[in-house]
N, C-alpha and C positions, 0 to 999 in steps of 0.2 A: 372522398377526402380531398380537401383543398389545402395546399401548403404554401408557405413563403420561404424563399431562400434566406440565408443569413443576411445577405446584403439588403434585401427588401425589408426584413424585420428591423434591421438597424435604422434604415431610412424612416420607417413608420414611427419608431420610437423617437427619432430625432425630430420629426415633424410634430408629433404629439407634445413633446417637451417644449418646443418653440412656441406652439400655439396654446399651451395650457390645457391640453386635452388628455392628459395622462389618465389611464383607467378606462377610457372609452374603447369600444370595439370598432372594428373596421367593417363597414357594410360593403358587400360586393354584389354588383348587379350586372345583368345583361339587359340593355335597352335597345329598342328599335331605332335605327338611324344610321347614317353614314353611307358611303358608296356601296358597301357590300351587304348592307341590311341591318347589322347589329353593331353596337359599340359597348365597351366595358365602362363601368362606373364604379368608383370606390370613394368612400368618405367616412369620416368618423361619426359614430352614433352611440347613443346610450340605450335606445329603445330596442328591445328584442320582440319580434312578433311571435304570436302563438304558434305559427306554422313554420317559423324560420328553422333552417338547419344551422346548428352551432358547431364550430370547430375552434381549435386552438392550435396555432402553429408558432413555435419559437416564442411562446409567451404572449402572442397577440391573439385576442379574441376575434373570430371572424363570424359574421352573420350573413346568411344567404337565404333569400326568399325561395319558395319551392319552384317557381317558374325559372328563375335564374339558375338554380342548382342543377336542373337537368342539362343545362349547357356548360356549367362550370365544373362538373364532377371530374376529378383527377387532374385539375389544373394546378400548375405551379406558377406562383407570381414572383418575378424577379425585379430588381431595380437595375437599370442600365444607364450608363453615361457615355456619351460620345462627343465628338467635336461639334456636332450639329444640334444635339438634344439630349435631354435626360428625362427619365420617367419610369413608371412601372410597366413591366412587360408581362403579359399573360401568355404562358406557354401552355396552350390548351389543345389536347389531343382530339377534341370533339369538333374542331372547325373543319370546314371543307374548302375554305378559301379566304382570301383577304383582298382588300383594295390595294391599288398601287402605292398609296401613301402609307399603308399599314395601320391606319387609324380605325378601321372597321373590319368585321369578319362576317362570314356566312357559315351557316350550320346545315 
């Protein structure tokens, strides 16, 4: 299962409303790249693949391809704001490390 915190769900709904994307799901992916080897990717999408894992968290539909799901299982996604930056944070128990800047992870 993959979940969103209340703050993350609120931010997703806010972005969807501002961009006219209401009703679309959120695609979650792990892609190769970054200092530590992998980065997270999320974006709005209407297409669900035949092999996708489907979840719903706090009213938000989540779509995850099978390859990404093996890395994202049990992940909680939060939205954080600080003086320096704001964005979605993946609290993923499957990672073994991350780079110094925190933008990529290793498994």
